[in-house]
N, C-alpha and C positions, 0 to 999 in steps of 0.2 A: 554504241552508247558509252561503253566503258572506255574506249579509246578517246572519245571526246572529253570525258571527265578527266582522264589522265592528262590529256593535252592542256585542258583548262587549268588544272592544278599546277602543272609545270610552268605555264605562262604566268600564273599568279605568283608562284614562288620566285620566279625571275624578276618580276616587277617589284615585289616587296624587297628583295635583296638589293636591287639597284638603287633603292631609295634609302638604304641604311649605310652608315659610314662607321669606320673604326677610328677611334682616337687612342693613340698609344704613345708611350714615352717612358722616361726613367725619372725617379726622384732621388736626389742626392743630398747629403749633409753639406751645407755650404762651406764650412771651414775645412773639411778633410776630403770631400769628394766621394766619401763612402756611400754606397747605396742604402736607402732607408726602406725597411720592410714594414708591412702592415700600415702604411699611410692610407687613409681613406681618400678616394678620389670620387668627386661627384660632378656630374654634368647637370647644370641647372638652367631652367627656362622660367622667366618671370618669377623668380624666387622659389620655385618648386623643383625638387630633385627628380630628374627623369631617367638617370642611369647612375649607378654607383658600383664601386669595386674597391679593391685594395692592392697595394703593391706587393710583389712577391719577394723572396729572399734576395733577389738581385736588384730590387727597387723598381722593377718593371711593372707596367699596368697596360691594360687594353680594354677599352669600353666600346660598346656598340650603341649607336644612337641613330636618329634620322637626320636628314639634311637640315641645316639651319645654323643660326648664330646663337651661341650659348656662353654662359659663364662656366668656367671649370674651377672647382674648388679642391684644394689639397689640405688635409687636416690630420694632425696627430697631436695628442695631448702634450708631448714633449717639445713641440716645435711651433713657431708662429704659423698660423694658417696663411695660405697663399691663394689668391684668386686671380685667374686670367679672365678679364671681362671682354665679352663680345668676340669670342673665338669663332671664326668662320669655319664651320664644319660642312663645307660644300663638297668635299671628297674625303677619302681616307687621309688622315693627317698623322704625322709623327712630330710631336712637340719637341722643342729643344729641351735638354735636361732641366728639370725643375730643381732649384737649389734652395732648400729650406734651412732656416737658422733656428738655433735653440730658443725656446720660449723664454721670455723675460716679462715680469709682471707689468712693466711700463710700455712694452712693445704692442703695437696694433697689428692688424692683418696686413701682410704685404699684398699690394694690388698691382697687377701688370695690366696696363691699358694698351690697346692697339695704337700704334704710332705711325704718322705719315712722315717720311723722311724726304726732304727736298734735296735734289741732286743738281749741280750746275751743269745744265745741258749744253752750255757753250764750250765746255772743256773738250778739245778734240781727242784727248787721250784719257777717258775716264778710267779710274782704277778701282779695284775691289777694295772696299773699306770694311772694317769690322767695328761695329758699333755696339756698345753695351747699354741697353735700356732697362733700368731698374732690375739688373741681374739677369736679363735675358739677352743672349748674344744674337745679333742679326747680321747677316751678310747683305751688303748693299752694293749694287753695280752702278 
């Protein structure tokens, strides 16, 4: 009986961990590239926070959540908030460095939305392009 309970507990733990994902990355000061510590990072679903954490002294963060699509919000009182809308957390992801800029009374929240990039499929020699979308660099083949 004990062996069955241990086996069941192990299988349950594996099933639960298989459905959770890690979201990690780095937050930098846009103007200098220096890491920002103590920036609050929130994973939000339907306007509610489901995971939260802060960057360390190197600007790094790592949050655990379940599979799904979420908004990820970065906040610090000295910097403009930044929101990534509709991030697909279908597996463990490492986000490109988040670059925050100093807060300004007239500035609003920086919002990064998922983008669909169209590639010319008739080009026989496609090349790697580097595209910057609202401050986030994306490699495109």
